[in-house]
C-alpha positions in Angstrom: -0.4 -0.1 -0.8 2.4 2.5 0.8 4.3 1.9 -2.9 1.2 2.6 -4.3 1.3 5.9 -2.1 5.0 6.8 -3.0 4.3 5.6 -6.7 1.2 8.4 -7.0 3.2 11.3 -5.3 6.0 11.0 -8.3 4.0 10.3 -10.7 1.7 13.4 -9.3 4.7 15.7 -8.7 5.5 15.0 -12.4 2.9 16.1 -14.1 3.2 19.1 -11.5 6.7 19.8 -13.2 5.9 18.7 -16.7 2.7 21.5 -16.5 4.9 24.2 -15.9 3.9 26.0 -13.0 5.6 29.3 -14.1 8.6 29.3 -12.6 11.9 28.5 -14.6 15.2 26.3 -13.4 18.8 28.1 -14.3 19.4 31.4 -15.8 16.5 33.7 -17.6 18.7 34.5 -20.4 17.6 35.6 -23.8 17.6 33.1 -25.7 21.6 32.8 -28.3 22.8 35.0 -26.1 26.0 34.1 -24.5 28.1 36.8 -23.8 27.6 40.7 -23.1 30.1 43.6 -23.3 30.1 46.3 -20.7 32.1 50.1 -21.7 32.1 52.8 -19.5 28.8 54.9 -18.2 29.4 57.5 -20.1 27.9 60.9 -18.0 25.9 63.8 -18.5 26.7 65.0 -15.5 30.2 66.2 -13.5 29.7 64.4 -10.0 32.7 62.6 -11.1 32.9 58.5 -11.2 30.2 57.9 -10.9 29.8 56.4 -14.3 32.9 54.2 -13.4 31.1 53.0 -10.8 27.4 52.3 -11.6 29.9 50.1 -14.7 31.3 48.0 -12.0 28.2 47.4 -9.6 26.4 46.7 -13.5 29.5 44.5 -13.8 29.2 42.9 -11.2 25.5 42.1 -11.4 25.9 40.3 -14.0 28.2 38.0 -12.9 26.2 37.1 -9.1 22.9 36.8 -11.5 23.5 35.7 -14.5 24.6 33.5 -16.7 25.8 35.4 -19.2 29.3 36.6 -19.3 31.8 39.4 -19.5 33.9 40.0 -22.7 35.4 42.2 -24.9 33.8 44.5 -27.2 34.9 42.9 -30.5 33.7 39.1 -29.4 30.4 40.4 -27.7 26.8 39.0 -28.6 25.4 41.7 -27.3 26.5 45.5 -26.3 24.9 47.2 -23.0 25.2 51.0 -22.9 24.4 53.3 -20.7 23.9 56.7 -19.7 23.6 58.6 -17.2 21.5 62.0 -17.6 20.8 63.0 -14.1 22.3 63.5 -10.5 20.5 65.5 -8.3 21.3 66.0 -5.0 18.3 68.1 -2.3 17.8 68.7 1.1 15.2 66.6 2.9 15.6 68.5 6.2 17.6 71.2 7.9 18.7 72.1 10.7 17.6 75.1 12.5 20.6 77.1 11.2 19.9 76.2 7.3 22.5 73.1 7.3 21.1 70.2 5.5 20.3 67.4 8.5 19.3 64.3 5.9 20.0 64.6 1.9 18.1 63.2 -0.9 20.5 62.2 -3.9 19.1 60.7 -7.5 20.4 59.0 -10.7 19.2 58.6 -13.6 20.1 56.6 -16.8 19.5 55.8 -20.4 20.4 52.1 -20.9 20.2 50.9 -24.5 21.1 47.0 -25.0 21.8 46.1 -28.8 22.6 42.2 -29.6 25.5 43.2 -32.2 25.5 40.2 -35.2 22.1 41.7 -36.2 22.2 45.3 -35.1 18.8 45.1 -33.5 17.7 46.6 -30.0 17.1 44.2 -27.2 16.3 47.0 -24.6 16.0 50.3 -24.4 14.8 51.9 -21.2 15.0 55.5 -19.8 15.1 55.6 -15.6 14.2 59.1 -15.8 14.5 61.3 -12.4 11.7 63.3 -12.4 8.1 63.5 -9.5 6.1 60.8 -10.9 8.4 58.6 -12.2 11.2 59.0 -8.6 10.7 55.0 -8.6 11.9 54.3 -11.7 14.8 56.0 -11.5 17.1 55.4 -8.0 17.5 57.1 -5.0 18.1 57.4 -1.8 18.8 59.6 1.1 21.6 60.1 3.8 22.2 62.2 7.1 26.0 63.2 7.6 24.4 63.1 11.4 24.6 59.4 11.7 27.6 58.8 9.6 26.7 58.5 6.1 27.9 60.2 3.5 27.7 61.2 -0.3 30.3 58.8 -0.7 28.0 56.1 0.8 24.5 57.1 -0.9 26.6 57.5 -4.2 27.4 53.6 -3.8 24.0 52.6 -3.1 21.8 54.5 -5.2 24.7 53.1 -8.5 23.8 49.1 -6.3 20.4 50.1 -6.9 20.3 51.5 -10.4 22.5 48.5 -11.2 20.7 45.4 -10.2 17.3 47.4 -12.1 19.7 47.5 -15.7 20.3 43.8 -14.8 16.8 43.1 -15.1 16.3 44.2 -18.0 18.7 41.6 -19.5 16.4 39.5 -18.2 14.4 36.6 -20.6 10.3 38.7 -20.5 8.0 35.8 -18.9 
């Protein structure tokens, strides 16, 4: 009797797996794309080193989360290009002497993911800064009084933005 129960359980599990429950095992790569080149992001802002920080963060995210291999420009299947279009720092609250107590840093980027073999644009996205579109850009707040700095805020904003950028390289459901 227990053998028939085990057999029935295994059979029902196999049927559920074959029916497709909406989950994907393994990396969700775009079919036919194995390598990706990410050149240093361009920057339209005057903030130094944001382009290098963002490029490095995107490289790390690709290595950690995807099945793509980073490659040189001449041998990669695709190219992920980006441009930092906006970087804003604004005070959220001030002390009674008008010194900023809590500051918000926002970054906006423009991304293009291009299949180098065909020239086809696989993904194109702009993460702008604006009141209605703030959820798509990367924004962090920091308070110098509790030990935060602009450098740590930039790193956190870049990490969040890199995650959003790498999300674009995943296969749509």
